[in-house]
N, C-alpha and C positions, 0 to 999 in steps of 0.2 A: 503493499499500500504506500502511495507517495503522499508527502505532506504538502498540500496546496497552501500557498502564502495568500493571505487576504490583500486585497487591493490597498488597504490602508497602510500595510506593511512595506509596500513597495514605493519607489520614488519615480517622479514623472521623468521621462527621457526626452530630451530637447529634439524637436522635429526639424529636420533639414530640408523638408519637402522631397517631392520625387517619389514617395511611397504612397500607395492607394489608401483611402480613408478605410475603416472597418465596414465589412459587409453586414447586412442585416442579421445574418445568422452569428456572426462574431459578437454583434451589439447584443443580441439577445442571450448569448452566454454570460455576459457581464452585468447585465441589468439586474439580476437577482441579487447582486451584492450591494446594489445602491437602490433598493425598491421604491424610495420616495422620490427618486428623479424620473422625470418623464422624458422619453426620446421623442424629438420633433423631427419628422420626415428623414430619420436616420442621419441627420445632419448635426444636431446639437442636442444637449441634455439640459433640462431646466428644473429648477425647484424654487418654491416660495418658502421663505421662513417668517414666522409671526412672532411679533414681540409686543409687550405691553405698553412700550413708549418709544420715543425717537431715540433717546440716549442708549438704550439697550440694543436697539437695531445698529446704531453707528458703531457701538463697541465690537458687535459681531462683524460688521463690515472690517473693521480694522484687524481683527483676528484672521478673517479670511484673507485679507491683504498680506499679512504675515506669512501665512501658508503659502500662498501664491508665490510669493518672492522667493521663499525658501526652495520651493519646488521649480522655480522658473517657468511657470505656467499660469497664466492670467485669465481669469474669467471676466465677463462682463457683469458688472454689479449694478443693480438699481436699487437705491434706498429711497423709501418714503416712511411717512410716520407709521410705526409699528410693523413694517414689513420689509423684507430684503428679498429681491428676485435675483438669482443667479443663472447665468446662461453660461454653458461651456462647450467650446470645441476648438478643434486645433486648426488655426487660422491657415498655417502654410500648406495644409493638404485641403482646407475647405471641406472639413468633414470631422468625423469621430476617430480618435485614436485610443489606445488603451490609457494613456495619461489622463485623458479626459475623465475617465472613471475612477482613476487613481485620486485625482483631485477632489472629485465629488465625494469620494469615501473619507477622505481627510477633512473635508469641510463638514460632513455628517458627524464626525467625531466632536467637533466644536459644539454642537448643539444637542449633544446626547445627554 
């Protein structure tokens, strides 16, 4: 039996482009590890996080920013009062890579 590493234990790998985005089948295999994220058109993953106030949401955005900087993989973040929407995809390949799911798993750990 092999010991499979969870996504949150991995690190994002910088994409140099020139590789194809994940197929729908490959995306489907990664989705169960980040079940609260929704795949949109097999191009990006999105999730909304709710908070009781603006300050808590802003603190979360700063935490996400720190993780993104450490991983060298940066999501699109939309902050409003009591809510943070995060949209992740690999820009260089204009689609999804395993790094997108790794980042999502690490973000999930911030809000657990």
